[in-house]
C-alpha positions as CSV (number, residue, x, y, z in Angstrom):
1,M,119.0,-7.2,-13.3
2,N,117.3,-10.4,-14.3
3,L,119.3,-13.1,-16.0
4,P,118.2,-16.0,-18.2
5,P,118.5,-19.7,-17.2
6,P,121.8,-21.6,-17.5
7,R,122.1,-24.3,-20.0
8,P,121.3,-27.7,-18.7
9,T,124.8,-29.1,-19.3
10,P,128.2,-27.6,-18.4
11,P,129.5,-25.2,-21.0
12,P,131.6,-27.0,-23.6
13,K,135.3,-26.1,-24.0
14,L,136.6,-24.2,-27.0
15,N,139.7,-25.2,-28.8
16,N,141.7,-22.7,-26.8
17,G,140.6,-24.3,-23.5
18,T,138.2,-21.4,-22.6
19,P,134.8,-22.5,-21.3
20,H,132.0,-21.4,-23.7
21,H,129.7,-18.7,-22.3
22,A,126.0,-18.7,-22.7
23,D,124.8,-16.0,-25.1
24,S,123.4,-14.0,-22.3
25,N,123.6,-13.7,-18.6
26,P,122.7,-17.0,-16.9
27,L,120.7,-16.3,-13.8
28,L,117.7,-18.5,-13.6
29,F,114.8,-16.1,-13.9
30,D,112.5,-14.6,-16.5
31,H,114.4,-15.2,-19.7
32,D,112.1,-12.8,-21.6
33,E,112.8,-9.9,-19.2
34,S,116.6,-10.1,-18.9
35,Q,117.9,-9.2,-22.3
36,E,117.4,-5.5,-21.8
37,N,119.6,-5.6,-18.7
38,I,122.6,-7.0,-20.5
39,L,124.7,-4.1,-21.8
40,A,125.9,-4.8,-25.4
41,L,129.4,-3.4,-25.9
42,E,130.7,-2.0,-29.1
43,M,133.3,-4.5,-30.4
44,E,135.7,-4.0,-33.2
45,P,136.8,-7.1,-35.1
46,N,140.1,-8.5,-34.0
47,D,142.1,-11.7,-34.3
48,E,141.0,-14.4,-31.9
49,G,143.1,-14.4,-28.8
50,A,144.5,-10.9,-29.3
51,V,143.7,-8.4,-26.6
52,P,142.5,-5.1,-28.1
53,P,144.4,-1.9,-27.1
54,F,143.3,0.2,-24.1
55,S,140.4,2.5,-24.7
56,W,138.9,5.1,-22.3
57,K,135.6,4.7,-24.0
58,K,135.6,1.0,-23.4
59,L,136.6,1.5,-19.8
60,W,133.6,3.7,-19.4
61,E,131.4,1.0,-20.8
62,F,132.7,-1.4,-18.2
63,L,132.3,1.1,-15.4
64,G,129.6,0.1,-12.9
65,P,129.7,-3.4,-11.4
66,G,132.8,-2.7,-9.4
67,F,131.1,0.2,-7.6
68,L,128.1,-1.9,-6.7
69,M,130.5,-4.4,-5.3
70,S,132.4,-1.8,-3.3
71,V,129.2,-0.8,-1.4
72,A,129.9,-3.9,0.8
73,F,133.1,-2.2,1.9
74,L,131.0,0.8,3.1
75,D,128.0,-0.7,4.8
76,P,127.0,0.4,8.4
77,G,128.8,-2.6,9.9
78,N,132.1,-1.4,8.3
79,L,131.4,2.2,9.4
80,E,130.9,1.0,13.0
81,G,134.2,-0.9,12.8
82,D,135.9,2.2,11.5
83,L,134.6,4.6,14.2
84,Q,135.3,2.1,17.0
85,A,138.9,1.5,15.7
86,G,139.5,5.2,15.5
87,A,138.1,5.9,19.0
88,I,139.9,3.1,20.7
89,A,143.1,2.7,18.7
90,G,143.5,6.2,17.2
91,Y,145.4,6.2,13.9
92,S,147.5,3.1,14.8
93,L,145.3,0.6,12.8
94,L,145.2,2.6,9.5
95,W,147.9,0.3,8.0
96,L,145.8,-2.7,8.8
97,L,142.7,-1.1,7.2
98,M,144.8,-0.5,4.1
99,W,146.0,-4.1,3.8
100,A,142.7,-5.6,4.8
101,T,141.1,-3.6,2.0
102,F,143.7,-4.9,-0.4
103,M,143.0,-8.5,0.7
104,G,139.3,-7.9,0.1
105,L,140.1,-6.6,-3.4
106,V,142.1,-9.7,-4.2
107,I,139.2,-11.9,-3.2
108,Q,136.8,-9.9,-5.4
109,L,139.2,-10.0,-8.4
110,L,139.0,-13.8,-8.2
111,S,135.2,-13.6,-8.1
112,L,135.1,-11.4,-11.2
113,R,137.5,-13.8,-12.9
114,L,135.2,-16.7,-12.2
115,G,132.2,-14.9,-13.5
116,V,133.8,-13.5,-16.7
117,A,135.7,-16.7,-17.7
118,T,132.8,-19.1,-17.1
119,G,129.7,-17.0,-17.9
120,R,128.2,-18.4,-14.7
121,H,128.2,-17.0,-11.1
122,L,129.6,-18.6,-8.0
123,A,126.3,-20.0,-6.6
124,E,125.4,-21.7,-9.9
125,I,128.8,-23.4,-10.2
126,C,128.7,-24.5,-6.5
127,R,125.4,-26.2,-7.2
128,E,126.8,-28.0,-10.2
129,E,130.2,-28.9,-8.8
130,Y,129.4,-29.9,-5.2
131,P,127.3,-32.8,-4.0
132,Y,123.7,-32.0,-3.2
133,W,124.1,-32.1,0.6
134,A,127.2,-29.8,0.5
135,G,125.4,-27.4,-1.8
136,I,122.5,-27.1,0.6
137,L,124.8,-26.4,3.4
138,L,126.7,-23.8,1.4
139,W,123.3,-22.1,0.5
140,L,122.2,-22.1,4.2
141,M,125.6,-20.5,5.2
142,A,125.3,-17.8,2.5
143,E,121.7,-17.0,3.5
144,L,122.6,-16.7,7.2
145,A,125.5,-14.4,6.4
146,L,123.2,-12.3,4.1
147,I,120.5,-12.0,6.8
148,G,123.0,-11.0,9.4
149,A,124.5,-8.3,7.1
150,D,121.1,-7.1,6.1
151,I,119.9,-6.7,9.7
152,Q,123.0,-4.5,10.3
153,E,122.4,-2.5,7.1
154,V,118.7,-1.9,7.8
155,I,119.3,-0.9,11.4
156,G,122.0,1.5,10.1
157,S,119.5,3.1,7.8
158,A,116.9,3.3,10.5
159,I,119.4,5.0,12.9
160,A,120.2,7.6,10.1
161,I,116.5,8.2,9.6
162,K,116.0,8.7,13.3
163,I,118.9,11.3,13.4
164,L,117.6,13.2,10.4
165,S,114.0,13.3,11.7
166,H,115.2,14.7,15.1
167,G,114.1,11.5,16.8
168,V,110.5,11.8,15.6
169,L,110.7,8.5,13.7
170,P,111.6,5.5,16.0
171,L,113.9,2.7,14.9
172,W,111.1,0.4,13.8
173,A,109.6,3.1,11.6
174,G,113.0,3.6,10.0
175,V,113.1,-0.1,9.3
176,L,109.8,0.0,7.5
177,I,110.9,2.9,5.4
178,T,114.1,1.1,4.5
179,A,112.1,-1.9,3.5
180,S,110.7,0.1,0.6
181,D,114.1,0.2,-1.1
182,C,113.4,-3.0,-2.9
183,F,110.6,-1.3,-4.8
184,I,113.1,1.5,-5.8
185,F,115.4,-1.3,-6.9
186,L,112.7,-2.9,-9.0
187,F,111.7,0.4,-10.5
188,L,115.3,1.3,-11.6
189,E,116.0,-2.2,-12.8
190,N,113.2,-1.9,-15.3
191,Y,115.0,1.0,-16.9
192,G,118.2,-0.9,-17.5
193,V,121.4,-1.7,-15.8
194,R,123.1,1.7,-16.4
195,K,120.3,3.6,-14.6
196,L,120.7,1.3,-11.7
197,E,124.5,1.7,-11.6
198,A,124.1,5.5,-11.9
199,F,121.8,5.5,-8.8
200,F,124.4,3.6,-6.8
201,G,127.0,6.1,-8.1
202,V,124.9,8.9,-6.6
203,L,124.7,7.1,-3.2
204,I,128.5,6.5,-3.1
205,S,129.1,10.1,-4.1
206,T,126.9,11.2,-1.2
207,M,128.9,9.1,1.2
208,A,132.2,10.4,-0.2
209,L,131.0,14.0,0.1
210,S,129.6,13.6,3.6
211,F,132.6,11.8,5.2
212,T,135.3,13.8,3.4
213,W,133.4,17.0,4.6
214,M,133.6,15.7,8.1
215,F,137.3,14.9,7.6
216,F,138.2,18.4,6.5
217,D,135.9,20.0,9.0
218,T,137.5,18.2,12.0
219,K,141.1,18.5,10.7
220,P,142.7,15.3,11.8
221,S,146.5,15.2,12.2
222,G,148.1,14.6,8.7
223,K,151.4,13.5,10.3
224,E,149.8,10.9,12.5
225,L,147.6,9.7,9.7
226,I,150.7,9.1,7.5
227,I,152.5,7.3,10.3
228,G,149.4,5.2,11.0
229,L,149.3,4.1,7.3
230,L,153.0,3.4,6.9
231,I,154.2,2.0,10.3
232,P,152.5,-1.2,11.5
233,K,151.6,-0.9,15.2
234,L,149.6,-3.3,17.4
235,S,149.2,-3.6,21.2
236,S,147.3,-5.9,23.5
237,K,144.6,-3.2,23.9
238,T,143.9,-2.9,20.2
239,V,144.1,-6.6,19.1
240,Q,140.3,-7.0,19.3
241,K,139.6,-4.0,17.2
242,A,142.4,-5.0,14.7
243,V,140.7,-8.3,14.2
244,G,137.4,-6.5,13.7
245,V,138.9,-4.3,11.0
246,V,139.9,-7.4,9.0
247,G,136.7,-9.2,9.6
248,C,134.5,-6.3,8.4
249,V,136.1,-6.0,5.0
250,I,135.2,-9.4,3.5
251,T,131.5,-10.2,3.4
252,P,130.4,-13.6,2.2
253,H,127.4,-12.5,0.2
254,N,129.5,-9.9,-1.7
255,V,131.8,-12.7,-3.0
256,F,128.7,-14.4,-4.6
257,L,127.4,-11.1,-5.8
258,Y,130.3,-9.8,-7.8
259,S,130.7,-13.0,-9.9
260,A,127.2,-12.3,-11.2
261,L,127.4,-8.5,-11.6
262,V,130.3,-8.8,-14.1
263,Q,128.0,-10.7,-16.5
264,S,125.9,-7.6,-17.2
265,R,128.2,-6.8,-20.1
266,K,127.8,-9.0,-23.2
267,I,131.2,-10.4,-24.1
268,D,132.1,-12.6,-27.1
269,P,132.7,-16.0,-25.4
270,Q,134.5,-17.5,-28.4
271,N,137.2,-14.9,-28.4
272,K,139.9,-15.4,-25.7
273,G,141.2,-11.9,-26.3
274,R,137.8,-10.4,-25.5
275,V,137.5,-12.3,-22.3
276,Q,141.0,-11.1,-21.2
277,E,140.0,-7.6,-22.2
278,A,137.0,-7.7,-20.0
279,L,139.1,-9.0,-17.1
280,N,141.5,-6.1,-17.6
281,Y,138.8,-3.4,-17.6
282,Y,137.0,-4.9,-14.7
283,T,140.2,-5.1,-12.7
284,I,140.9,-1.4,-13.3
285,E,137.3,-0.5,-12.5
286,S,137.1,-2.6,-9.3
287,S,140.4,-1.3,-8.1
288,I,139.3,2.3,-8.5
289,A,136.0,1.5,-6.7
290,V,137.7,-0.2,-3.8
291,L,140.2,2.7,-3.5
292,V,137.3,5.1,-3.2
293,S,135.8,2.9,-0.4
294,F,139.2,2.9,1.4
295,I,139.4,6.6,1.3
296,I,135.9,6.9,2.8
297,N,136.7,4.4,5.6
298,L,139.9,6.2,6.2
299,C,138.1,9.5,6.7
300,V,135.6,8.0,9.2
301,T,138.4,6.4,11.2
302,A,140.5,9.6,11.3
303,V,137.5,11.7,12.4
304,F,136.8,9.5,15.4
305,A,140.5,9.2,16.2
306,K,140.9,12.9,16.3
307,G,137.8,13.5,18.4
308,F,137.6,10.6,20.8
309,Y,140.9,8.7,21.1
310,G,142.2,8.7,24.6
311,T,138.9,10.1,26.0
312,S,136.5,8.4,28.5
313,Q,133.9,8.2,25.8
314,A,136.0,6.0,23.5
315,S,135.0,2.6,24.8
316,G,131.2,3.4,24.8
317,I,130.9,4.8,21.2
318,G,128.9,2.9,18.6
319,L,126.7,3.4,15.6
320,V,123.7,4.2,17.7
321,N,125.2,7.1,19.7
322,A,128.0,8.2,17.3
323,G,125.9,11.1,16.0
324,D,125.3,12.5,19.5
325,Y,129.0,12.2,20.4
326,L,130.0,14.0,17.3
327,K,127.5,16.8,18.1
328,Q,128.8,17.1,21.6
329,R,132.5,17.1,20.5
330,Y,132.2,19.4,17.4
331,G,129.1,21.4,17.9
332,G,126.8,22.8,15.3
333,G,127.9,25.3,12.7
334,L,126.5,26.2,9.3
335,F,126.2,22.5,8.5
336,P,126.0,20.5,11.8
337,I,128.2,17.5,11.8
338,L,125.4,15.4,13.3
339,Y,123.3,15.7,10.1
340,I,126.3,15.3,7.8
341,W,127.0,12.0,9.6
342,G,123.3,11.1,9.3
343,I,123.2,11.7,5.5
344,G,126.3,9.6,5.0
345,L,125.0,6.8,7.2
346,L,121.7,6.8,5.3
347,A,123.4,6.6,1.9
348,A,125.5,3.7,3.3
349,G,122.5,1.9,4.7
350,Q,120.3,2.3,1.6
351,S,122.9,1.3,-0.9
352,S,124.0,-1.8,1.1
353,T,120.5,-3.0,1.7
354,M,119.7,-2.8,-2.0
355,T,122.9,-4.7,-3.0
356,G,121.9,-7.2,-0.3
357,T,118.6,-7.7,-2.0
358,Y,120.5,-8.1,-5.3
359,A,122.9,-10.7,-3.7
360,G,120.0,-12.6,-2.2
361,Q,118.4,-13.1,-5.7
362,F,121.6,-14.6,-7.1
363,I,122.3,-16.8,-4.0
364,M,118.8,-18.2,-3.9
365,G,118.5,-18.6,-7.7
366,G,121.9,-20.0,-8.2
367,F,121.8,-22.6,-5.4
368,L,118.2,-23.7,-5.7
369,N,117.5,-23.2,-9.4
370,L,114.2,-21.6,-8.7
371,Q,112.0,-20.0,-11.4
372,L,110.3,-17.0,-9.9
373,K,109.0,-13.7,-11.1
374,K,111.1,-10.6,-10.4
375,W,108.8,-8.9,-8.0
376,L,108.2,-12.1,-6.0
377,R,111.9,-12.9,-5.8
378,S,112.6,-9.4,-4.4
379,V,109.8,-9.6,-1.9
380,I,111.0,-13.0,-0.6
381,T,114.6,-11.9,-0.4
382,R,113.6,-8.6,1.4
383,S,111.3,-10.4,3.8
384,C,114.0,-12.7,5.0
385,A,115.8,-9.7,6.5
386,I,113.0,-7.2,7.2
387,V,110.9,-9.5,9.4
388,P,113.6,-10.3,11.9
389,T,114.9,-6.7,11.7
390,I,111.5,-5.3,12.7
391,V,111.5,-7.7,15.7
392,V,115.0,-6.6,16.6
393,A,114.1,-2.9,16.2
394,I,111.1,-3.2,18.5
395,I,112.9,-5.2,21.2
396,F,116.2,-3.2,21.2
397,N,114.8,0.3,20.5
398,R,115.3,1.5,24.0
399,S,118.7,0.1,24.7
400,E,121.9,1.1,23.0
401,D,123.9,-1.5,24.9
402,S,121.6,-4.2,23.7
403,L,122.1,-3.1,20.1
404,D,125.8,-3.2,20.5
405,V,125.6,-6.8,21.8
406,L,123.4,-7.7,18.9
407,N,125.9,-6.2,16.5
408,E,128.6,-8.4,18.1
409,W,126.6,-11.5,17.5
410,L,125.8,-10.5,13.9
411,N,129.5,-9.9,13.3
412,V,130.2,-13.4,14.6
413,L,127.5,-14.9,12.5
414,Q,129.0,-13.3,9.3
415,G,132.6,-14.2,10.3
416,M,131.6,-17.9,10.7
417,Q,130.4,-17.9,7.1
418,I,133.4,-16.4,5.4
419,P,135.3,-19.7,4.8
420,F,132.2,-21.1,3.0
421,A,132.4,-18.4,0.4
422,I,136.2,-18.1,0.0
423,I,137.2,-21.8,-0.1
424,P,134.7,-22.7,-2.9
425,L,135.8,-19.7,-4.8
426,L,139.5,-20.5,-4.6
427,T,138.8,-24.1,-5.4
428,L,136.9,-23.2,-8.6
429,V,139.2,-20.6,-9.9
430,S,142.1,-23.1,-9.6
431,D,140.3,-25.8,-11.6
432,E,141.3,-26.0,-15.2
433,K,138.2,-28.0,-16.0
434,I,136.0,-25.0,-15.0
435,M,138.2,-22.1,-15.9
436,G,140.1,-23.4,-18.9
437,G,143.0,-21.2,-19.8
438,F,142.0,-18.6,-17.2
439,K,142.6,-20.6,-14.1
440,I,145.0,-19.0,-11.7
441,G,148.7,-20.0,-11.7
442,T,150.7,-21.6,-9.0
443,T,152.2,-18.4,-7.6
444,S,148.8,-16.7,-7.6
445,K,147.3,-19.8,-6.0
446,R,149.8,-19.6,-3.1
447,I,149.2,-15.9,-2.5
448,V,145.4,-16.2,-2.5
449,W,145.4,-19.3,-0.3
450,S,147.7,-17.5,2.1
451,I,145.3,-14.6,2.2
452,A,142.3,-16.9,2.7
453,A,144.2,-18.8,5.5
454,M,144.9,-15.5,7.2
455,V,141.3,-14.3,7.0
456,I,140.0,-17.6,8.3
457,L,142.5,-17.7,11.2
458,I,141.7,-14.1,12.2
459,N,137.9,-14.8,12.2
460,G,138.6,-18.1,14.1
461,Y,140.3,-16.0,16.8
462,V,137.3,-13.8,17.0
463,L,134.9,-16.7,17.3
464,L,137.0,-18.5,19.9
465,H,137.4,-15.3,22.0
466,F,133.7,-14.5,21.7
467,F,132.3,-17.9,22.6
468,I,134.7,-18.3,25.5
469,S,133.4,-15.1,26.9
470,Q,129.7,-16.1,26.4
471,V,129.8,-19.7,27.6
472,D,128.3,-19.6,31.2
473,S,126.6,-22.9,31.5
474,L,127.4,-26.6,30.9
475,L,124.5,-27.1,28.5
476,F,125.4,-24.1,26.4
477,G,129.1,-25.3,26.4
478,I,128.1,-28.7,25.1
479,A,125.9,-27.2,22.4
480,I,128.9,-25.0,21.3
481,V,131.3,-27.9,21.2
482,L,128.9,-30.0,19.1
483,S,128.2,-27.2,16.7
484,A,131.9,-26.4,16.4
485,S,132.7,-30.0,15.6
486,A,130.2,-30.1,12.8
487,Y,131.4,-26.7,11.6
488,V,135.1,-27.9,11.5
489,A,134.1,-31.2,9.8
490,F,132.4,-29.4,6.9
491,L,135.3,-26.9,6.7
492,M,137.8,-29.8,6.4
493,Y,135.6,-31.4,3.7
494,L,135.7,-28.2,1.6
495,I,139.5,-28.0,2.1
496,S,139.9,-31.6,1.1
497,R,137.9,-30.9,-2.1
498,A,140.2,-28.0,-2.8
499,G,143.2,-30.3,-2.3
500,G,141.8,-32.8,-4.8
501,S,141.1,-35.5,-2.1
502,L,137.4,-35.7,-2.6
503,L,135.6,-37.7,0.1
504,S,133.9,-40.4,-2.0
505,S,131.2,-42.7,-0.8
506,S,128.0,-44.2,-2.3
507,W,126.0,-41.9,0.0
508,F,127.7,-38.8,-1.2
509,S,127.6,-39.8,-4.9
510,Q,123.8,-40.4,-4.7
511,M,123.2,-36.9,-3.5
512,R,124.8,-35.0,-6.4
513,S,123.6,-31.6,-7.6
514,D,120.6,-33.1,-9.5
515,G,118.8,-33.0,-6.1
516,F,118.4,-29.3,-6.5
517,T,116.0,-30.0,-9.4
518,Y,113.7,-31.9,-7.1
519,L,114.0,-29.1,-4.4
520,G,113.1,-26.5,-7.0
521,T,110.1,-28.5,-8.1
């Protein structure tokens, strides 16, 4: 889905305070190729500012971007968090999974609000609103998070390919096969956005069918499942997994992605009612998509809770060996559960790696204002993850324990980047200059900042616990302290911007966002 360049100046305000959209989607690539990927909606004339009545046909036209967004709730990293939570904590963390999914939905609703109301996506606005040096740091943080997530997703696909090939194809071969998904992505993108969305719909349906089949085949306890959803329960043994459940749901690159995906529908920017109508339909669509993802995650957690909670195998189960454990526990049958798991895992890995490629295009294009051809952009984005992933697959192919350690480090890497996606998003959607009449109100602001603070504190706990357990030398400890100091300083800077107290100095002001133009050149 290629989108044309943004206008060189910020969008002028309309009389009603709504920022004026560009006539088409504003990503910075291939203006002549992008028009076919913007879905024109059938609009009936109405009074400016009036929201048209609900229409099932119109909802269908808006259906698609939310399901692409929801793929990040179902990537292999999330599935590993689900199965480990079920095996170690049983059904007791289902309530937390439900509320964590709700928090993730709230963040994504803000992302879609920013994209629809401004006609620009988050990476673009960060480039324009933050100083040059801060924008560069935000871009680096987003790229690191994306690479970490992509490594997990590609490894997940490679594990599924190894399962389905009876071990004939090693991990590194599965990585190479998964790398080809960017070409599938390019092929489908040429046929329009609806074809691409339909393909992702097939992958999500495959996941839903596979994991619900496992759920009904293993028959988890309905009573314990309901109790786990409705009654909060936490113990010292499950705190670490509880934190992991929350950390898996919000992925930084997905926050950037959804603000761009929602611009695939052409909306009349001069009609406030049409903008509000788009927000309403996208909210319904994304809520349905996230509900589907929650049900799938619930099924995975319940299956492993039923089979492994309280057993000696629980602490050693992970994404690499989960299929073997399922085979040992539940056996074969007409449709062996090992291969059902492999099919679901493959669909999760393939869909998430393709959305990762998509997100990488928006992040790189928005922050750096680069003019690149579609194929070159996809190859660069894909290579950033595939090259390190092949190295990882070759090194860790023979050791399941090493892969689990690697996964912990990748989770930490992504957790560290979460504030650098959430804080700019909350800052921008609260700014009337950017959002016009669609900025969030005081009550909404308090709620979303509370959610953001909770997510940041939870991930802070994970980082502190992890690094304390890993520091085993003075030199490494000093490096961690220095890195943590720089990390906290930048975090405080972003929070100060959100509070309106901008750190102003001549050095900062000289490095405003026009520096990106020179970088792009």
